[in-house]
LUMMAR-352569 format. One line per 2 residues: number of its first residue (from 1); their letters; for each residue x, y, z of N, C-alpha, C. Coordinates in nm, 3 decimals, always signed. Atoms other than C-alpha are relative to their C-alpha. Last residue first. Layout:
# residues N
NUM	a	X:Y:Z:X:Y:Z:X:Y:Z; ...
# end
This chain:
# residues 64
64	rl	+0.110:+0.056:-0.079:+9.466:+4.668:+14.666:+0.048:-0.056:+0.126; -0.035:+0.001:-0.142:+9.748:+4.885:+14.539:-0.116:-0.050:+0.086
62	fi	-0.129:+0.064:-0.029:+9.745:+4.821:+14.164:+0.033:-0.010:+0.149; -0.018:+0.126:+0.073:+9.378:+4.883:+14.076:+0.126:-0.072:+0.048
60	rs	+0.097:+0.098:-0.051:+9.300:+5.143:+14.344:+0.018:-0.136:-0.069; -0.040:+0.040:-0.134:+9.619:+5.337:+14.267:-0.096:-0.104:+0.058
58	ll	-0.120:+0.085:+0.007:+9.546:+5.334:+13.896:+0.042:-0.046:+0.139; +0.037:+0.131:+0.054:+9.191:+5.462:+13.952:+0.120:-0.093:-0.006
56	ef	+0.080:+0.069:-0.102:+9.313:+5.743:+14.177:-0.041:-0.138:-0.047; -0.093:+0.048:-0.103:+9.585:+5.839:+13.929:-0.075:-0.074:+0.111
54	il	-0.079:+0.110:+0.058:+9.327:+5.859:+13.647:+0.096:-0.058:+0.104; +0.089:+0.116:+0.016:+9.085:+6.066:+13.855:+0.078:-0.120:-0.053
52	gg	+0.025:+0.054:-0.133:+9.360:+6.304:+13.963:-0.087:-0.123:-0.005; -0.120:+0.069:-0.046:+9.467:+6.346:+13.602:-0.018:-0.062:+0.137
50	fv	+0.012:+0.144:+0.018:+9.113:+6.427:+13.485:+0.121:-0.078:+0.050; +0.134:+0.050:-0.027:+9.076:+6.782:+13.613:-0.006:-0.151:-0.004
48	vf	+0.035:-0.029:-0.139:+9.441:+6.880:+13.644:-0.136:-0.060:+0.034; -0.081:+0.085:-0.086:+9.532:+6.705:+13.320:-0.036:+0.022:+0.147
46	gl	+0.050:+0.136:+0.009:+9.243:+6.867:+13.137:+0.076:-0.095:+0.090; +0.127:+0.002:-0.073:+9.347:+7.209:+13.263:-0.061:-0.140:-0.002
44	lg	-0.033:-0.009:-0.142:+9.703:+7.147:+13.145:-0.126:-0.005:+0.086; -0.060:+0.127:-0.040:+9.580:+7.032:+12.805:+0.034:-0.002:+0.148
42	lw	+0.109:+0.097:-0.002:+9.353:+7.336:+12.771:+0.050:-0.137:+0.043; +0.076:-0.021:-0.124:+9.643:+7.560:+12.873:-0.119:-0.094:+0.009
40	lp	-0.085:+0.037:-0.113:+9.865:+7.413:+12.601:-0.076:+0.014:+0.131; +0.006:+0.146:-0.021:+9.583:+7.428:+12.344:+0.086:-0.047:+0.119
38	si	-0.090:+0.075:+0.087:+9.561:+7.807:+12.391:-0.011:-0.150:+0.029; -0.097:+0.074:-0.082:+9.254:+7.960:+12.551:+0.086:-0.084:-0.093
36	ps	-0.075:-0.095:-0.083:+9.055:+8.234:+12.373:+0.105:-0.067:+0.087; +0.020:+0.023:-0.143:+8.960:+7.983:+12.104:+0.080:+0.102:+0.080
34	kf	-0.128:+0.028:-0.065:+8.962:+8.125:+11.754:-0.025:-0.010:+0.150; +0.001:-0.011:-0.146:+8.646:+8.108:+11.545:+0.137:-0.036:+0.055
32	de	+0.027:+0.124:-0.071:+8.713:+8.154:+11.175:+0.007:+0.024:+0.151; -0.119:+0.075:-0.038:+8.698:+8.506:+11.037:-0.041:-0.127:+0.076
30	kk	-0.026:-0.002:-0.143:+8.379:+8.623:+10.871:+0.122:-0.085:+0.029; +0.066:+0.106:-0.075:+8.405:+8.663:+10.497:+0.033:+0.015:+0.147
28	ki	-0.070:+0.031:-0.124:+8.484:+8.981:+10.307:-0.080:-0.103:+0.078; +0.091:-0.003:-0.113:+8.341:+8.972:+9.958:+0.076:-0.045:+0.125
26	es	+0.002:-0.134:-0.060:+8.609:+9.057:+9.704:-0.087:+0.006:+0.126; -0.131:-0.030:-0.060:+8.694:+8.696:+9.620:+0.002:+0.136:+0.068
24	ap	-0.012:+0.059:-0.133:+8.327:+8.611:+9.571:+0.133:+0.033:+0.067; -0.047:+0.139:+0.001:+8.295:+8.851:+9.281:+0.022:-0.050:+0.143
22	kg	-0.145:+0.012:-0.018:+8.085:+9.164:+9.336:+0.041:-0.147:-0.008; -0.074:-0.033:+0.121:+7.739:+9.221:+9.191:+0.150:-0.013:+0.011
20	rk	+0.062:+0.029:+0.130:+7.553:+9.231:+9.521:+0.088:+0.047:-0.116; -0.061:+0.117:+0.063:+7.777:+9.232:+9.828:-0.044:-0.019:-0.145
18	ad	-0.142:-0.029:+0.019:+7.693:+9.587:+9.941:+0.070:-0.116:-0.071; -0.013:-0.092:+0.112:+7.323:+9.519:+9.884:+0.146:+0.032:-0.029
16	qs	+0.024:+0.077:+0.122:+7.345:+9.214:+10.111:+0.013:+0.089:-0.124; -0.117:+0.085:+0.023:+7.507:+9.417:+10.390:-0.016:-0.082:-0.127
14	kk	-0.115:-0.082:+0.040:+7.246:+9.690:+10.356:+0.123:-0.087:-0.028; +0.023:-0.045:+0.137:+6.961:+9.438:+10.362:+0.118:+0.083:-0.050
12	fk	-0.025:+0.114:+0.088:+7.100:+9.273:+10.676:-0.014:+0.040:-0.146; -0.144:+0.025:-0.004:+7.117:+9.609:+10.855:+0.037:-0.114:-0.094
10	en	-0.065:-0.107:+0.076:+6.764:+9.694:+10.746:+0.151:-0.021:-0.007; +0.026:+0.025:+0.142:+6.638:+9.356:+10.867:+0.065:+0.106:-0.088
8	ak	-0.085:+0.112:+0.042:+6.807:+9.403:+11.205:-0.019:-0.030:-0.148; -0.138:-0.049:+0.004:+6.645:+9.747:+11.246:+0.096:-0.109:-0.048
6	rq	-0.009:-0.091:+0.114:+6.301:+9.611:+11.153:+0.143:+0.052:-0.017; -0.002:+0.082:+0.121:+6.345:+9.320:+11.393:+0.017:+0.088:-0.124
4	qp	-0.129:+0.071:+0.003:+6.438:+9.556:+11.676:+0.012:-0.085:-0.126; -0.107:-0.091:+0.042:+6.146:+9.789:+11.596:+0.138:-0.067:-0.008
2	tq	-0.044:-0.086:-0.110:+5.906:+9.495:+11.619:+0.108:+0.094:-0.052; -0.143:+0.004:-0.025:+5.742:+9.362:+11.308:+0.033:+0.094:+0.115
# end
């Protein structure tokens, strides 16, 4: 075992020992992943990236 693995194993063992014997409601769970970018900004970015493509396709179809 490398020193890094040994250190990680000790950390994991300590966290497991802290959980042992406690009800599930007391055990702190990891928080859900939260995106750093809001849905509004993702939509705007998507429109900028794909909007030009959509407008270009529409113009080629209707303005032959």
